[in-house]
C-alpha positions as a Markdown table, in Angstrom:
| # | Residue | x | y | z |
|---|---|---|---|---|
| 1 | Unk | 105.6 | 116.8 | 111.5 |
| 2 | Unk | 103.8 | 115.8 | 114.6 |
| 3 | Unk | 100.4 | 114.5 | 113.5 |
| 4 | Unk | 97.7 | 112.8 | 115.5 |
| 5 | Unk | 94.1 | 112.5 | 114.6 |
| 6 | Unk | 90.8 | 111.5 | 116.3 |
| 7 | Unk | 87.5 | 111.3 | 114.4 |
| 8 | Unk | 84.7 | 112.0 | 116.9 |
| 9 | Unk | 81.4 | 110.2 | 116.6 |
| 10 | Unk | 79.9 | 113.4 | 115.3 |
| 11 | Unk | 81.0 | 116.2 | 113.0 |
| 12 | Unk | 83.3 | 118.1 | 112.8 |
| 13 | Unk | 86.4 | 116.0 | 112.2 |
| 14 | Unk | 89.4 | 117.4 | 114.1 |
| 15 | Unk | 93.2 | 116.9 | 113.8 |
| 16 | Unk | 96.2 | 118.1 | 115.7 |
| 17 | Unk | 99.6 | 119.1 | 114.4 |
| 18 | Unk | 102.5 | 121.4 | 115.0 |
| 19 | Unk | 102.1 | 124.6 | 113.0 |
| 20 | Unk | 104.2 | 124.5 | 109.8 |
| 21 | Unk | 103.6 | 128.0 | 108.5 |
| 22 | Unk | 103.4 | 131.6 | 109.7 |
| 23 | Unk | 99.8 | 131.7 | 108.5 |
| 24 | Unk | 98.8 | 128.9 | 110.9 |
| 25 | Unk | 100.7 | 130.5 | 113.8 |
| 26 | Unk | 98.9 | 133.8 | 113.1 |
| 27 | Unk | 95.6 | 131.9 | 113.1 |
| 28 | Unk | 96.5 | 130.5 | 116.5 |
| 29 | Unk | 97.4 | 133.9 | 117.8 |
| 30 | Unk | 94.1 | 135.3 | 116.5 |
| 31 | Unk | 92.3 | 132.6 | 118.4 |
| 32 | Unk | 94.2 | 133.5 | 121.6 |
| 33 | Unk | 93.2 | 137.2 | 121.2 |
| 34 | Unk | 89.6 | 136.2 | 120.7 |
| 35 | Unk | 89.6 | 134.0 | 123.9 |
| 36 | Unk | 91.8 | 136.0 | 126.2 |
| 37 | Unk | 91.0 | 139.6 | 125.2 |
| 38 | Unk | 87.5 | 139.6 | 123.8 |
| 39 | Unk | 86.1 | 136.8 | 125.9 |
| 40 | Unk | 88.0 | 137.0 | 129.2 |
| 41 | Unk | 89.0 | 140.7 | 129.2 |
| 42 | Unk | 92.7 | 140.4 | 129.4 |
| 43 | Unk | 94.7 | 143.6 | 128.9 |
| 44 | Unk | 97.3 | 143.3 | 126.2 |
| 45 | Unk | 99.4 | 145.6 | 124.1 |
| 46 | Unk | 99.0 | 144.3 | 120.6 |
| 47 | Unk | 101.1 | 145.6 | 117.7 |
| 48 | Unk | 98.8 | 144.0 | 115.3 |
| 49 | Unk | 95.0 | 144.4 | 115.9 |
| 50 | Unk | 93.3 | 141.1 | 116.9 |
| 51 | Unk | 96.6 | 139.2 | 117.3 |
| 52 | Unk | 98.1 | 138.0 | 120.6 |
| 53 | Unk | 101.8 | 137.9 | 120.0 |
| 54 | Unk | 104.7 | 138.4 | 122.3 |
| 55 | Unk | 108.5 | 137.9 | 122.3 |
| 56 | Unk | 108.2 | 134.3 | 123.3 |
| 57 | Unk | 106.1 | 133.2 | 120.3 |
| 58 | Unk | 109.1 | 133.2 | 117.8 |
| 59 | Unk | 110.9 | 130.7 | 120.0 |
| 60 | Unk | 107.9 | 128.4 | 120.5 |
| 61 | Unk | 106.4 | 125.4 | 118.7 |
| 62 | Unk | 102.7 | 126.0 | 118.2 |
| 63 | Unk | 100.4 | 123.0 | 118.7 |
| 64 | Unk | 97.1 | 123.4 | 116.8 |
| 65 | Unk | 93.8 | 121.6 | 116.6 |
| 66 | Unk | 92.0 | 122.3 | 113.3 |
| 67 | Unk | 88.6 | 121.6 | 111.9 |
| 68 | Unk | 89.4 | 119.4 | 108.9 |
| 69 | Unk | 86.5 | 120.6 | 106.9 |
| 70 | Unk | 87.1 | 124.3 | 107.2 |
| 71 | Unk | 90.8 | 124.4 | 108.1 |
| 72 | Unk | 90.0 | 126.7 | 111.0 |
| 73 | Unk | 92.3 | 126.7 | 114.0 |
| 74 | Unk | 90.0 | 125.9 | 117.0 |
| 75 | Unk | 92.5 | 125.0 | 119.8 |
| 76 | Unk | 96.1 | 125.7 | 120.6 |
| 77 | Unk | 99.0 | 125.4 | 123.0 |
| 78 | Unk | 102.3 | 127.1 | 122.6 |
| 79 | Unk | 105.4 | 125.0 | 123.6 |
| 80 | Unk | 108.7 | 126.3 | 124.6 |
| 81 | Unk | 111.4 | 123.6 | 124.6 |
| 82 | Unk | 114.6 | 124.0 | 126.7 |
| 83 | Unk | 117.0 | 124.8 | 123.9 |
| 84 | Unk | 114.8 | 127.6 | 122.7 |
| 85 | Unk | 114.4 | 128.9 | 126.3 |
| 86 | Unk | 118.1 | 129.0 | 126.6 |
| 87 | Unk | 118.4 | 131.1 | 123.4 |
| 88 | Unk | 115.7 | 133.5 | 124.7 |
| 89 | Unk | 117.2 | 133.6 | 128.1 |
| 90 | Unk | 114.1 | 132.6 | 130.1 |
| 91 | Unk | 110.8 | 130.8 | 130.2 |
| 92 | Unk | 107.6 | 132.7 | 130.4 |
| 93 | Unk | 107.2 | 131.3 | 133.9 |
| 94 | Unk | 110.5 | 133.1 | 134.9 |
| 95 | Unk | 108.5 | 136.4 | 134.6 |
| 96 | Unk | 106.1 | 135.3 | 137.3 |
| 97 | Unk | 108.1 | 133.0 | 139.5 |
| 98 | Unk | 111.6 | 132.5 | 140.9 |
| 99 | Unk | 112.6 | 129.1 | 139.5 |
| 100 | Unk | 116.0 | 128.9 | 141.2 |
| 101 | Unk | 115.3 | 125.5 | 142.8 |
| 102 | Unk | 114.5 | 124.0 | 139.3 |
| 103 | Unk | 117.9 | 125.2 | 137.9 |
| 104 | Unk | 119.2 | 121.6 | 137.7 |
| 105 | Unk | 116.2 | 120.6 | 135.6 |
| 106 | Unk | 116.2 | 123.4 | 133.1 |
| 107 | Unk | 117.7 | 121.3 | 130.3 |
| 108 | Unk | 114.6 | 119.0 | 130.5 |
| 109 | Unk | 111.9 | 121.5 | 131.1 |
| 110 | Unk | 109.3 | 122.0 | 128.4 |
| 111 | Unk | 106.9 | 124.9 | 129.1 |
| 112 | Unk | 103.4 | 125.0 | 127.8 |
| 113 | Unk | 101.1 | 128.0 | 127.8 |
| 114 | Unk | 98.5 | 130.2 | 126.1 |
| 115 | Unk | 96.1 | 127.2 | 126.0 |
| 116 | Unk | 92.7 | 128.0 | 124.6 |
| 117 | Unk | 89.9 | 126.5 | 122.6 |
| 118 | Unk | 87.3 | 128.2 | 120.4 |
| 119 | Unk | 83.9 | 128.4 | 122.3 |
| 120 | Unk | 82.2 | 126.3 | 119.6 |
| 121 | Unk | 84.7 | 123.5 | 120.0 |
| 122 | Unk | 85.0 | 123.1 | 123.8 |
| 123 | Unk | 84.5 | 119.4 | 123.8 |
| 124 | Unk | 86.3 | 116.4 | 125.1 |
| 125 | Unk | 87.6 | 115.6 | 121.6 |
| 126 | Unk | 89.4 | 119.0 | 121.3 |
| 127 | Unk | 91.0 | 118.7 | 124.7 |
| 128 | Unk | 92.0 | 115.1 | 124.0 |
| 129 | Unk | 93.7 | 116.1 | 120.8 |
| 130 | Unk | 95.7 | 118.8 | 122.5 |
| 131 | Unk | 96.8 | 116.5 | 125.3 |
| 132 | Unk | 97.7 | 113.7 | 122.8 |
| 133 | Unk | 99.8 | 116.2 | 120.9 |
| 134 | Unk | 101.6 | 117.3 | 124.1 |
| 135 | Unk | 102.2 | 113.6 | 125.1 |
| 136 | Unk | 103.6 | 112.8 | 121.6 |
| 137 | Unk | 105.8 | 115.9 | 121.6 |
| 138 | Unk | 107.3 | 115.0 | 125.0 |
| 139 | Unk | 107.8 | 111.3 | 124.0 |
| 140 | Unk | 109.3 | 112.0 | 120.6 |
| 141 | Unk | 111.8 | 114.5 | 122.0 |
| 142 | Unk | 112.7 | 112.6 | 125.2 |
| 143 | Unk | 111.8 | 115.4 | 127.5 |
| 144 | Unk | 111.2 | 114.6 | 131.2 |
| 145 | Unk | 109.4 | 117.6 | 132.7 |
| 146 | Unk | 106.4 | 119.6 | 131.6 |
| 147 | Unk | 105.8 | 123.0 | 133.3 |
| 148 | Unk | 103.4 | 125.9 | 132.9 |
| 149 | Unk | 101.2 | 128.5 | 134.6 |
| 150 | Unk | 97.6 | 127.4 | 135.3 |
| 151 | Unk | 95.3 | 130.4 | 135.6 |
| 152 | Unk | 92.3 | 131.0 | 138.0 |
| 153 | Unk | 90.1 | 134.0 | 137.5 |
| 154 | Unk | 90.2 | 136.5 | 140.4 |
| 155 | Unk | 87.1 | 138.5 | 139.3 |
| 156 | Unk | 85.8 | 137.8 | 142.8 |
| 157 | Unk | 88.8 | 139.5 | 144.4 |
| 158 | Unk | 90.9 | 136.3 | 144.7 |
| 159 | Unk | 89.0 | 134.4 | 147.3 |
| 160 | Unk | 88.2 | 131.4 | 145.1 |
| 161 | Unk | 91.9 | 131.2 | 144.0 |
| 162 | Unk | 93.1 | 131.4 | 147.7 |
| 163 | Unk | 90.6 | 128.7 | 148.7 |
| 164 | Unk | 91.6 | 126.5 | 145.8 |
| 165 | Unk | 95.3 | 126.8 | 146.6 |
| 166 | Unk | 94.6 | 125.9 | 150.3 |
| 167 | Unk | 92.7 | 122.8 | 149.1 |
| 168 | Unk | 95.3 | 121.6 | 146.6 |
| 169 | Unk | 98.3 | 122.3 | 148.8 |
| 170 | Unk | 97.1 | 119.6 | 151.2 |
| 171 | Unk | 97.7 | 116.8 | 148.7 |
| 172 | Unk | 99.3 | 118.1 | 145.6 |
| 173 | Unk | 102.2 | 120.3 | 146.8 |
| 174 | Unk | 105.6 | 119.5 | 145.3 |
| 175 | Unk | 108.5 | 118.5 | 147.5 |
| 176 | Unk | 110.4 | 121.4 | 148.9 |
| 177 | Unk | 113.3 | 121.0 | 146.4 |
| 178 | Unk | 110.9 | 121.8 | 143.6 |
| 179 | Unk | 109.2 | 124.8 | 145.1 |
| 180 | Unk | 109.0 | 128.1 | 143.2 |
| 181 | Unk | 108.2 | 131.6 | 144.6 |
| 182 | Unk | 105.9 | 134.2 | 143.0 |
| 183 | Unk | 107.4 | 137.5 | 142.1 |
| 184 | Unk | 104.0 | 139.2 | 142.6 |
| 185 | Unk | 102.2 | 137.0 | 145.1 |
| 186 | Unk | 98.5 | 136.7 | 145.5 |
| 187 | Unk | 97.9 | 138.0 | 149.1 |
| 188 | Unk | 96.3 | 134.8 | 150.2 |
| 189 | Unk | 96.7 | 135.6 | 153.9 |
| 190 | Unk | 94.2 | 138.5 | 153.5 |
| 191 | Unk | 91.7 | 136.4 | 151.5 |
| 192 | Unk | 89.0 | 133.9 | 152.4 |
| 193 | Unk | 90.6 | 130.5 | 152.1 |
| 194 | Unk | 87.7 | 128.4 | 153.2 |
| 195 | Unk | 85.3 | 128.6 | 150.3 |
| 196 | Unk | 84.0 | 125.3 | 148.9 |
| 197 | Unk | 85.6 | 125.5 | 145.4 |
| 198 | Unk | 85.5 | 123.3 | 142.4 |
| 199 | Unk | 88.8 | 122.6 | 140.7 |
| 200 | Unk | 88.8 | 124.1 | 137.1 |
| 201 | Unk | 88.7 | 121.3 | 134.5 |
| 202 | Unk | 92.1 | 122.1 | 133.0 |
| 203 | Unk | 93.9 | 122.1 | 136.4 |
| 204 | Unk | 91.9 | 119.0 | 137.4 |
| 205 | Unk | 93.3 | 117.3 | 134.2 |
| 206 | Unk | 96.9 | 118.3 | 135.0 |
| 207 | Unk | 96.6 | 116.9 | 138.5 |
| 208 | Unk | 94.9 | 113.7 | 137.4 |
| 209 | Unk | 97.7 | 113.2 | 135.0 |
| 210 | Unk | 100.3 | 113.4 | 137.8 |
| 211 | Unk | 101.2 | 117.1 | 138.0 |
| 212 | Unk | 102.1 | 118.9 | 141.2 |
| 213 | Unk | 101.6 | 122.5 | 142.4 |
| 214 | Unk | 105.0 | 124.0 | 143.2 |
| 215 | Unk | 104.0 | 126.9 | 145.5 |
| 216 | Unk | 101.7 | 129.8 | 146.2 |
| 217 | Unk | 100.0 | 131.5 | 143.3 |
| 218 | Unk | 101.2 | 134.6 | 141.6 |
| 219 | Unk | 99.0 | 137.5 | 140.6 |
| 220 | Unk | 99.0 | 138.3 | 136.9 |
| 221 | Unk | 97.4 | 141.8 | 136.6 |
| 222 | Unk | 97.3 | 141.8 | 132.7 |
| 223 | Unk | 95.1 | 138.7 | 132.6 |
| 224 | Unk | 93.5 | 139.4 | 136.1 |
| 225 | Unk | 94.3 | 135.8 | 137.2 |
| 226 | Unk | 96.0 | 133.9 | 139.9 |
| 227 | Unk | 98.6 | 131.6 | 138.4 |
| 228 | Unk | 99.7 | 128.3 | 139.8 |
| 229 | Unk | 103.0 | 126.9 | 138.7 |
| 230 | Unk | 102.5 | 123.3 | 137.6 |
| 231 | Unk | 105.2 | 120.7 | 137.2 |
| 232 | Unk | 104.5 | 117.3 | 135.6 |
| 233 | Unk | 107.4 | 114.8 | 135.8 |
| 234 | Unk | 106.8 | 112.4 | 132.9 |
| 235 | Unk | 107.7 | 109.5 | 135.1 |
| 236 | Unk | 104.7 | 110.4 | 137.3 |
| 237 | Unk | 102.3 | 110.4 | 134.3 |
| 238 | Unk | 99.3 | 108.3 | 135.3 |
| 239 | Unk | 99.4 | 105.0 | 133.3 |
| 240 | Unk | 95.7 | 105.4 | 132.4 |
| 241 | Unk | 96.5 | 108.8 | 130.9 |
| 242 | Unk | 99.5 | 107.5 | 129.1 |
| 243 | Unk | 97.5 | 104.7 | 127.5 |
| 244 | Unk | 94.7 | 107.1 | 126.5 |
| 245 | Unk | 96.8 | 109.9 | 125.0 |
| 246 | Unk | 99.7 | 107.9 | 123.6 |
| 247 | Unk | 97.9 | 105.0 | 122.0 |
């Protein structure tokens, strides 16, 4: 079992691991529902009340952060490795983007998604544990590329997302051979692209670690977000991040 632990200078004590039971996976899915539906207003068709579960979940590993004192799941990522994506027939990202140009990398692509943290635990310690768990997962299994969809709210109509893409594309756009193409593009040409925008913390973390943006954002109507496709080649992982998360 993947196991990594950090004891913050204050309570609570937190630990990260890959879920080893259906009960823990269900707890992670309940946290996802709380954050995405109740807090952020996502529209989901849920067969079980209060549980965010889709067809990808059964094929994924579920990385958890738990409060050691209560056992509560307070943070999660789901991880879809390439052999499971092959069984399923696609990555989640395939539903939003045309990944044709990454075809030669598919046997090394690990997809992360459904990242969320309980409101009471949104601290550096929780995020550090999630990132440490991802780094260990990639290293342990010798995978070379991390992918995922990073979301930006479009509650303002999409102007912030369009401005953010314009800002990031100047320095963080992947080479043309790694470009992907949104199936439902955010209409950035019709939006204000000149707003002075702050990079969301999660996306900033990906970029600082060495990730690249692989093309224009897609519009996800269910979550009411603009999604950027992120690719992190592990050979690009910033040495400072590597030392911090893999120590």
